[in-house]
C-alpha positions as CSV (number, residue, x, y, z in Angstrom):
1,M,0.0,0.0,0.0
2,G,1.5,3.3,-1.1
3,Y,1.1,6.8,0.1
4,P,-0.7,9.4,-2.0
5,T,1.5,12.0,-3.5
6,G,0.7,15.6,-3.9
7,Q,1.7,17.9,-6.7
8,V,1.7,21.6,-6.8
9,D,1.5,23.6,-10.0
10,T,3.8,26.4,-9.0
11,V,3.1,28.5,-12.0
12,A,-0.7,28.4,-11.4
13,L,-0.2,29.0,-7.7
14,G,1.9,32.1,-8.5
15,K,-0.7,33.4,-10.9
16,V,-3.4,32.9,-8.3
17,G,-1.3,34.8,-5.7
18,A,-0.7,37.6,-8.1
19,A,-4.4,37.8,-9.0
20,V,-5.4,37.9,-5.4
21,Q,-3.0,40.7,-4.7
22,Q,-4.2,42.6,-7.8
23,S,-7.8,42.3,-6.7
24,S,-6.9,43.6,-3.3
25,A,-5.2,46.6,-4.8
26,K,-8.2,47.3,-7.1
27,F,-10.6,47.0,-4.2
28,S,-8.4,49.4,-2.1
29,R,-8.3,52.0,-4.8
30,A,-12.0,51.8,-5.5
31,F,-12.9,52.1,-1.8
32,G,-10.3,54.8,-1.3
33,A,-11.8,56.8,-4.1
34,H,-15.1,57.0,-2.2
35,A,-14.0,56.8,1.4
36,G,-15.4,59.5,3.6
37,Q,-18.1,60.4,1.2
38,V,-21.1,59.8,3.3
39,G,-22.7,63.2,2.8
40,A,-25.0,63.0,5.7
41,V,-22.2,62.9,8.2
42,G,-21.4,66.6,7.8
43,A,-25.0,67.6,7.4
44,L,-26.0,65.9,10.6
45,Q,-23.0,67.1,12.7
46,G,-24.1,67.9,16.2
47,W,-27.1,65.6,16.0
48,G,-27.0,62.1,17.7
49,T,-27.6,60.5,14.3
50,G,-24.7,62.4,12.8
51,D,-22.3,61.2,15.5
52,V,-23.5,57.6,15.1
53,L,-23.2,57.8,11.4
54,A,-19.7,59.2,11.7
55,E,-18.7,56.4,14.0
56,A,-20.3,53.8,11.7
57,E,-18.4,55.3,8.7
58,H,-15.1,55.1,10.6
59,A,-15.8,51.5,11.7
60,W,-16.6,50.5,8.2
61,S,-13.5,52.2,6.8
62,T,-11.4,50.4,9.3
63,F,-13.0,47.1,8.6
64,V,-12.6,47.5,4.8
65,G,-8.9,48.6,5.2
66,N,-8.2,45.5,7.4
67,L,-10.0,43.3,4.9
68,A,-8.0,44.6,2.0
69,A,-4.8,44.1,4.0
70,Q,-5.7,40.5,4.9
71,V,-6.6,39.7,1.3
72,N,-3.3,41.2,0.1
73,A,-1.4,39.2,2.7
74,H,-3.1,36.0,1.6
75,G,-2.1,36.7,-2.0
76,T,1.5,37.4,-0.9
77,S,1.6,34.1,1.0
78,L,0.3,32.2,-2.1
79,S,3.0,33.8,-4.3
80,Q,5.7,33.1,-1.7
81,S,4.5,29.5,-1.4
82,A,4.8,29.1,-5.1
83,K,8.4,30.4,-5.0
84,E,9.3,28.1,-2.1
85,Y,7.8,25.0,-3.8
86,A,9.7,25.8,-7.0
87,A,13.0,26.3,-5.0
88,A,12.5,23.0,-3.2
89,D,11.9,21.2,-6.5
90,R,15.1,22.7,-8.0
91,D,17.1,21.9,-4.8
92,A,15.8,18.3,-4.8
93,A,16.6,17.9,-8.6
94,G,20.1,19.2,-7.9
95,R,20.6,16.7,-5.1
96,I,19.4,13.9,-7.3
97,A,21.6,14.9,-10.1
98,A,24.6,15.1,-7.8
99,A,23.8,11.7,-6.4
100,R,23.7,10.2,-9.9
101,Q,27.1,11.7,-10.7
102,S,28.7,10.4,-7.5
103,A,27.2,6.9,-8.0
104,P,27.3,6.1,-11.7
105,G,25.5,2.7,-11.2
106,L,22.3,4.4,-10.3
107,P,19.4,4.3,-12.8
108,K,18.8,7.4,-14.8
């Protein structure tokens, strides 16, 4: 009974990581272009609802900023994982090639 083997498509993983990072950047730009534009906040200044609305807008902006940062970090991790998988594959291939050269009787 053998063990299942896993394979990672490092090129695809790198592309997914880059796409996630790009989507986070686009989202941040789109949100940033309209952040702070809740018009009623200024109009209701001094009223209880104005204060609550200002707090809600601040909380929402903070949440969205954190979300964008988390998505970007996830994309960065995916891209870094792809690089590390590829490096591990290259290192293993190098060790196998070196072993074959030092022991000529090994199958190729």
